[in-house]
C-alpha positions in Angstrom: -21.8 73.1 168.7 -22.8 72.6 165.2 -21.0 69.3 164.2 -19.1 68.4 161.0 -20.1 64.1 161.6 -23.1 63.2 163.1 -22.7 59.1 164.0 -25.9 57.4 164.7 -25.1 54.8 167.6 -22.4 53.9 170.2 -21.8 50.7 169.5 -18.9 48.8 168.2 -19.3 50.6 164.7 -20.2 54.1 166.0 -17.3 53.9 169.5 -14.5 52.8 166.7 -15.7 55.2 164.1 -15.3 57.9 167.0 -12.1 57.1 168.5 -10.1 57.1 164.5 -12.7 60.7 164.0 -11.2 62.2 167.4 -7.9 63.2 166.3 -8.4 64.7 163.1 -10.3 67.7 165.1 -14.0 67.3 163.2 -16.5 68.4 165.7 -18.7 64.7 165.8 -21.6 63.8 167.8 -22.4 60.7 168.7 -26.4 59.7 169.6 -27.3 57.0 171.7 -31.5 56.4 172.4 -29.5 54.6 175.6 -28.1 55.7 178.5 -25.1 54.1 180.5 -25.6 51.3 181.9 -25.1 51.6 186.0 -23.4 49.5 188.2 -25.9 46.9 190.2 -26.2 44.1 192.3 -28.1 42.7 189.5 -25.6 43.0 186.8 -23.6 39.9 188.2 -26.8 37.9 189.1 -27.9 35.0 187.0 -31.0 34.5 188.4 -32.2 38.3 187.9 -30.5 38.1 184.1 -31.4 34.9 182.4 -34.6 34.4 184.5 -36.0 37.5 185.4 -34.9 39.0 182.6 -33.9 42.0 184.2 -31.6 43.8 181.1 -33.9 42.6 178.7 -34.8 45.1 176.2 -38.8 45.9 176.2 -38.7 46.1 172.2 -41.0 44.1 170.8 -40.6 43.7 166.8 -43.0 41.2 164.3 -41.8 37.9 162.8 -43.0 37.6 158.6 -46.1 36.3 160.1 -47.4 39.3 162.3 -46.5 37.5 165.5 -44.8 39.5 168.5 -41.0 38.8 168.8 -38.9 39.8 171.2 -35.4 40.7 170.1 -32.1 40.9 172.7 -31.1 43.9 171.1 -29.4 46.4 173.5 -29.9 50.4 174.1 -27.7 51.3 175.9 -24.2 53.2 175.8 -21.9 50.6 173.9 -24.5 48.9 172.3 -24.6 45.3 172.2 -21.1 45.2 173.3 -21.9 45.8 176.7 -23.9 42.3 177.0 -21.1 40.4 174.2 -18.8 37.3 174.9 -15.9 40.1 174.2 -14.6 37.5 171.0 -12.6 39.7 168.8 -11.6 37.0 165.8 -10.0 38.4 162.5 -12.2 37.1 159.4 -9.7 34.4 157.7 -8.4 35.8 154.3 -10.0 33.0 152.0 -13.4 34.6 153.6 -12.4 37.8 151.5 -13.0 36.3 148.2 -15.4 34.2 146.7 -15.9 30.5 149.0 -17.6 27.1 147.6 -20.1 26.1 150.9 -22.3 23.0 150.2 -25.2 25.7 150.0 -23.4 28.0 147.3 -20.9 30.4 146.9 -20.1 33.7 148.8 -19.8 37.0 146.7 -16.7 38.2 148.0 -15.9 41.2 149.2 -14.4 44.6 146.9 -11.2 44.5 148.5 -8.9 41.5 150.0 -7.6 40.9 153.8 -4.2 42.8 153.2 -6.4 46.3 152.9 -8.3 45.5 155.6 -5.2 44.0 158.3 -3.6 47.0 159.1 -6.6 48.0 160.7 -7.5 44.6 162.5 -3.9 45.5 164.2 -5.1 48.5 165.3 -8.5 47.5 166.6 -6.6 44.5 168.2 -4.6 47.6 169.9 -8.0 49.9 171.0 -9.7 47.2 172.4 -7.0 45.8 174.3 -7.2 41.8 172.9 -6.0 39.1 174.3 -4.5 36.5 172.5 -1.7 34.3 170.2 -1.2 33.3 166.8 0.0 29.8 167.4 -1.7 26.9 166.8 -4.1 27.5 164.3 -3.0 27.3 160.8 -6.4 29.4 159.2 -5.7 32.8 161.1 -4.1 34.9 158.7 -1.0 36.9 158.8 -0.6 40.0 161.3 1.4 43.0 161.2 1.6 43.1 164.3 1.4 41.1 167.7 -1.5 41.2 170.1 -0.9 43.5 172.7 -2.0 41.2 175.7 -1.2 37.2 176.3 -4.4 35.0 176.3 -6.6 34.5 178.8 -5.2 31.8 181.1 -7.3 28.2 180.1 -8.4 26.5 183.5 -7.6 23.6 184.5 -11.0 21.4 183.2 -10.1 23.4 180.1 -6.8 22.5 180.1 -7.6 18.8 180.0 -10.3 19.4 177.3 -7.7 20.9 175.1 -5.3 18.1 175.6 -8.4 15.3 174.7 -8.8 17.2 171.6 -5.2 17.5 170.5 -4.9 13.4 171.3 -7.8 13.4 168.5 -5.4 15.3 166.2 -7.3 18.4 166.7 -6.0 21.9 166.5 -6.6 23.9 169.5 -5.8 27.5 169.5 -7.0 30.5 172.2 -9.7 32.6 171.4 -8.4 35.9 170.7 -10.6 37.6 174.1 -11.4 41.8 175.1 -11.7 41.2 178.4 -9.1 41.4 181.8 -9.8 38.6 183.8 -8.5 39.7 186.4 -10.5 42.6 186.8 -13.7 41.0 185.8 -13.1 38.4 188.5 -12.5 40.4 191.1 -16.3 41.9 191.1 -18.0 38.3 191.1 -16.7 34.6 190.3 -18.7 34.1 186.9 -18.4 34.7 182.9 -18.9 37.3 181.3 -20.5 36.2 178.3 -24.3 37.6 178.7 -23.5 39.8 181.5 -23.3 43.1 181.1 -20.0 45.3 181.9 -20.5 47.6 184.0 -17.2 48.2 185.8 -15.1 48.8 183.0 -13.7 45.3 182.9 -14.7 44.1 179.4 -13.6 45.5 176.1 -16.4 46.9 175.0 -17.4 50.0 172.8 -18.0 52.0 175.9 -14.9 51.4 177.3 -12.4 51.3 174.8 -13.6 53.2 171.9 -16.2 55.7 173.0 -13.7 56.6 175.8 -11.0 56.9 173.5 -13.3 59.3 171.6 -14.7 61.3 174.5 -11.4 62.0 175.4 -10.7 64.4 172.8 -13.1 68.0 173.0 -14.4 68.2 169.7 -16.5 64.6 170.4 -19.9 64.6 172.1 -21.8 61.6 173.7 -26.0 62.6 173.2 -27.7 60.1 174.9 -31.7 59.5 175.2 -31.9 60.4 171.9 -33.7 58.3 169.3 -33.3 59.1 166.1 -37.1 58.5 164.0 -36.1 59.3 160.4 -33.1 60.7 158.1 -34.4 63.8 155.8 -33.2 63.9 152.4 -32.9 65.7 148.9 -31.8 64.5 145.7 -28.0 63.2 147.1 -27.8 64.4 150.5 -29.3 63.6 153.5 -30.4 67.2 154.9 -31.3 66.5 158.5 -32.0 63.7 161.1 -35.4 63.8 163.5 -35.0 62.9 167.0 -36.7 62.4 169.8 -34.1 64.1 172.5 -35.7 62.8 176.0 -38.9 62.8 174.5 -38.9 66.5 172.4 -38.9 66.4 168.9 -35.6 67.9 167.3 -34.0 68.0 163.9 -30.0 67.8 163.9 -27.6 68.5 160.3 -24.1 67.9 159.5 -22.4 67.4 156.8 -21.6 63.8 156.9 -24.0 61.2 158.7 -22.7 57.7 160.0 -25.4 55.6 160.6 -24.1 52.8 163.0 -27.5 51.2 164.6 -26.8 47.8 163.8 -27.8 45.5 161.0 -31.4 45.3 161.7 -32.2 48.8 162.7 -30.0 50.8 160.8 -31.9 48.9 157.5 -34.9 50.0 159.5 -34.1 53.4 159.6 -33.5 53.7 155.9 -36.3 52.1 155.2 -38.4 53.9 157.1 -36.8 57.1 155.7 -39.0 56.8 152.2 -40.3 59.8 150.7 -41.6 61.0 147.4 -38.3 61.2 145.6 -36.6 57.8 147.5 -40.0 55.6 147.8 -38.1 52.9 148.7 -36.1 54.1 151.5 -33.0 56.2 151.9 -30.0 54.6 150.1 -32.0 52.0 148.1 -32.0 52.1 144.8 -30.9 48.9 144.6 -33.6 47.4 146.8 -31.0 45.8 148.4 -31.3 47.5 152.0 -33.0 45.4 154.7 -31.9 42.1 152.3 -29.0 39.4 152.6 -30.0 39.1 156.2 -27.4 36.9 158.5 -27.2 35.9 161.6 -24.9 32.8 161.6 -26.2 29.4 161.9 -25.1 28.9 166.1 -25.9 25.4 168.3 -25.2 25.7 172.1 -24.0 22.3 173.0 -23.8 20.8 176.4 -22.0 17.6 177.0 -22.3 15.8 180.0 -20.9 13.1 182.6 -23.4 12.1 185.3 -19.8 11.3 187.4 -17.6 14.5 186.3 -17.4 17.5 187.5 -16.8 21.1 185.5 -14.5 23.3 188.4 -14.8 26.2 185.8 -15.4 30.2 186.3 -15.6 31.3 182.7 -14.8 28.3 180.9 -14.3 30.5 177.3 -10.9 30.2 175.9 -10.3 28.1 173.2 -11.6 27.8 169.8 -11.1 24.7 167.0 -10.5 26.1 163.3 -9.8 22.2 161.7 -12.8 22.5 159.7 -12.9 26.1 159.0 -11.9 25.8 155.3 -12.5 22.2 154.9 -14.8 19.0 156.2 -17.5 18.8 154.1 -18.7 15.8 151.5 -16.4 17.8 148.7 -14.0 19.7 151.0 -16.0 22.5 152.0 -16.0 25.0 155.1 -18.2 24.1 158.0 -17.1 26.6 160.8 -15.5 27.4 164.2 -15.6 25.2 167.1 -15.5 27.7 170.1 -16.2 27.3 173.9 -19.1 28.8 175.2 -19.2 31.2 178.5 -19.6 28.7 181.9 -23.3 27.8 181.7 -24.2 27.6 185.7 -27.6 25.8 187.0 -29.7 29.1 187.3 -28.6 30.7 183.2 -29.8 26.8 182.1 -33.2 26.9 184.0 -33.4 30.3 182.1 -32.5 29.5 178.7 -33.9 25.5 179.1 -37.2 26.4 181.0 -35.8 23.2 183.3 -35.9 22.9 187.2 -33.0 24.7 188.9 -32.3 21.3 190.5 -32.2 20.0 187.7 -30.5 22.4 185.8 -27.7 22.7 188.9 -26.7 18.7 188.3 -26.8 19.0 184.6 -24.3 22.2 184.4 -22.1 21.3 187.1 -21.2 17.9 185.2 -21.1 19.3 182.0 -19.0 21.4 179.5 -20.5 23.7 177.3 -19.5 24.8 173.7 -20.8 26.4 170.4 -20.4 25.1 166.5 -21.1 28.5 164.5 -21.4 27.6 160.6 -21.5 30.2 158.1 -25.2 31.9 157.1 -24.9 33.0 153.1 -26.1 36.0 152.3 -30.3 35.6 150.7 -31.6 38.4 149.0 -35.6 36.9 150.7 -33.8 37.0 154.1 -34.3 40.5 155.1 -35.7 43.4 157.5 -38.5 45.2 156.8 -40.6 48.3 158.1 -44.2 47.6 158.4 -46.8 50.3 159.8 -44.2 51.4 161.7 -42.5 48.0 163.0 -39.6 46.4 162.0 -40.7 43.3 160.8 -37.9 40.4 160.6 -38.4 37.7 157.9 -35.4 35.6 158.4 -34.4 32.5 156.3 -31.6 29.8 157.2 -29.1 29.0 154.7 -26.3 26.4 155.0 -28.0 24.3 157.3 -26.2 20.7 156.2 -22.7 22.1 156.4 -23.8 23.5 160.0 -25.5 20.0 160.9 -22.2 18.0 160.1 -20.0 20.5 162.1 -22.3 20.1 165.0 -21.5 15.8 164.1 -18.0 16.7 164.3 -18.3 18.1 167.8 -20.4 15.9 169.2 -18.4 12.9 168.1 -15.0 14.9 169.7 -17.0 16.0 172.9 -17.5 12.1 172.8 -14.0 11.1 172.4 -13.0 14.0 175.3 -15.0 12.1 177.7 -18.4 13.7 177.6 -20.7 11.0 176.4 -24.1 12.5 176.4 -24.4 15.9 174.1 -27.6 18.0 174.0 -27.8 20.4 171.4 -29.8 23.7 170.8 -30.0 26.1 168.2 -29.9 29.8 168.5 -33.1 31.6 167.8 -32.7 34.4 164.2 -34.2 37.3 166.7 -30.7 36.4 168.9 -28.6 39.8 168.6 -25.2 38.2 168.4 -23.6 38.4 164.8 -26.9 40.3 162.8 -25.3 41.5 159.6 -25.7 41.9 156.1 -28.9 44.0 155.4 -26.5 46.8 153.9 -24.1 45.3 151.9 -20.8 46.4 150.8 -20.1 46.7 146.7 -18.8 48.2 143.7 -21.5 48.0 141.8 -24.8 50.4 142.8 -27.3 47.8 141.6 -26.2 44.6 143.9 -24.9 46.6 147.0 -26.0 49.3 149.2 -22.4 51.1 150.0 -19.1 51.6 148.2 -15.5 49.8 149.6 -15.6 53.5 151.4 -18.6 52.1 153.2 -20.6 55.9 151.1 -23.8 55.1 150.4 -24.1 55.4 146.5 -27.2 56.6 146.5 -26.1 59.6 148.4 -23.1 61.6 149.2 -23.0 62.4 152.4 -24.3 59.2 154.4 -21.8 56.3 155.4 -23.3 53.0 156.9 -20.6 52.0 159.2 -21.9 48.6 161.6 -22.5 44.8 160.3 -25.0 45.9 158.3 -22.2 46.4 155.5 -20.4 42.7 156.0 -21.0 41.3 152.1 -20.7 37.6 154.1 -20.7 36.6 157.8 -17.8 34.1 157.7 -18.0 32.0 160.3 -16.5 34.1 163.3 -17.7 36.5 165.6 -17.9 39.7 163.7 -17.0 42.7 166.3 -13.6 43.3 165.6 -14.1 43.3 161.3 -17.1 46.4 162.2 -14.0 47.9 164.6 -11.5 47.3 161.7 -14.2 49.1 159.0 -15.1 51.1 161.0 -11.3 52.5 161.5 -11.1 52.1 157.9 -13.8 54.8 157.4 -12.5 56.9 160.0 -9.1 57.3 158.4 -10.9 58.1 155.1 -13.3 60.7 156.6 -10.4 62.2 158.0 -8.6 63.1 155.0 -11.7 64.6 153.3 -14.7 67.3 154.0 -17.6 64.7 152.8 
C-alpha cells in the first residue's frame, strides 16, 4: 500500500491523529520503532519495575557535559502512555494567553482555548475520561460532560479531601483514563508507572490506535526506527528507516512527525543536509530549543502512628494556587495525588532498605506539586555525534518552591506532620515539551497554528514538541486534542 500519510510514532499524538484520519479514507501508515507490550508477571510486580528496572529502556543519551543519561522514554506501541499516570487534564483557558509568572511572562498561543475546546471534548470521549467539573474554579468551559463519573476516592483519600476542605482549600476530582474495576481485577496495584498490558488504562494503544486500526485504510508497522528525513526544497521526499534491522526508504505526500518532544527534535536535527545545514524545519533555529518538563516535586507526608490503606490513591487535585498565590498574585501551580507508593517502589526510587521503605510507605500519603516550566531558548535538545544531548535548564523555581511550601503546610494541617520532598529530574519522560513550538511567526516558531512546519510544505509535527507553553497540568489530553484538530485539517486537504 502506498500511503497518503505516514505518521512517525504511535504515542498520544500519533495514535490520536490516526484515529482522526481513519474515517477520511486516506491511506495511513503508522511507524513505530518498538513492539506491542505483552502481559507478564512483571507487568504488575513493583519489585521488577522499580528495583530491577525490568521495563526500563536501554537507550542512552548524554547531558551537556557528556555524561551518560538514561532516559525513561519507552519504545513500544502506545509510547510513554503505556506507563503514564492516565491524568487527562485540560489546559486552563488562561494558559493560552500571555501569563505573568514570578520568573517571566509566557508567550501565549496562536489561538485561544475556545478554538481547541471542541477537540478537548472529542479527546475525552476517545480516551474515556472519568471526571467531574465541579469544585474547581479554574476548570475551563466544557461543551460536553465527561463520558464517565470520576474514579472513586478510597476512604483514606476521602478523609484527606475533608481535611483539605477544612483548611478552605477546594478539592476536585482528578480526570483519569482508567477503568478501575478492570485494572484492579488484574492485581491490586496503582497504575502510575505500571505498564498497561490488559487494556484497562486509556492509553494511546487501547483508545486512539484501536479506533484507527478498525479501518482497513490504516496500517501499523512495528519494529521500524526512523533514522533520517530526506528533503528537497520545501518538501520531505523520503523517510529512511531500519525495519527489523534492514534499511529502507519510505515516501508519502504528507509526513507527520509524532515521536515525542525530544526524539522529534533530535530527528529533525539529525536530518541536516546541504540545503538545511541546521536541520530540517529549522530556519528559525528553534528546533530543540525551549525544552520544558515542568517543575515536579513528589512528597511523602509521614505520620508514625497513622496507616495508609489505599491501593491506588491518585484521585484528587487542588488548583487554589494555579492562577495565584505568588508575592504579587503570580501563578504557582497544580497539586495532585501521586499513585500509591508502596515499600518496593520507595525502596527502588529512594534507595532505602526494604524494611524501612515499607514502614514509611505504609504510614504516609503521597502527593505531588507541579509548576509551570517557562520556555527558555537555552534549554534544549542537541544532536551530536549520532547521540541525543540534553541541555536542560530549570526556570520558575521560586514559584515552585512556594507551592511546595504551601503543600507541606497543608499536609501538616491535614495530620501528616513530617514531609519528605524530592524533585523529579529533567530526564524523566513525564511532560517533556516545547522543542518545536507552535507560532505564527516563522522567525520564532517551528510550526504554524495547523502544526505544519513553516519551512516544509508537507511536514507536520504533532506531539508535545509543539506546545508553546507547558502550563502546570499534565499535557497528554492537550496533545490528543491538537492531534484531533490536525486530523480534521488534513482530512479536508490533500497536503
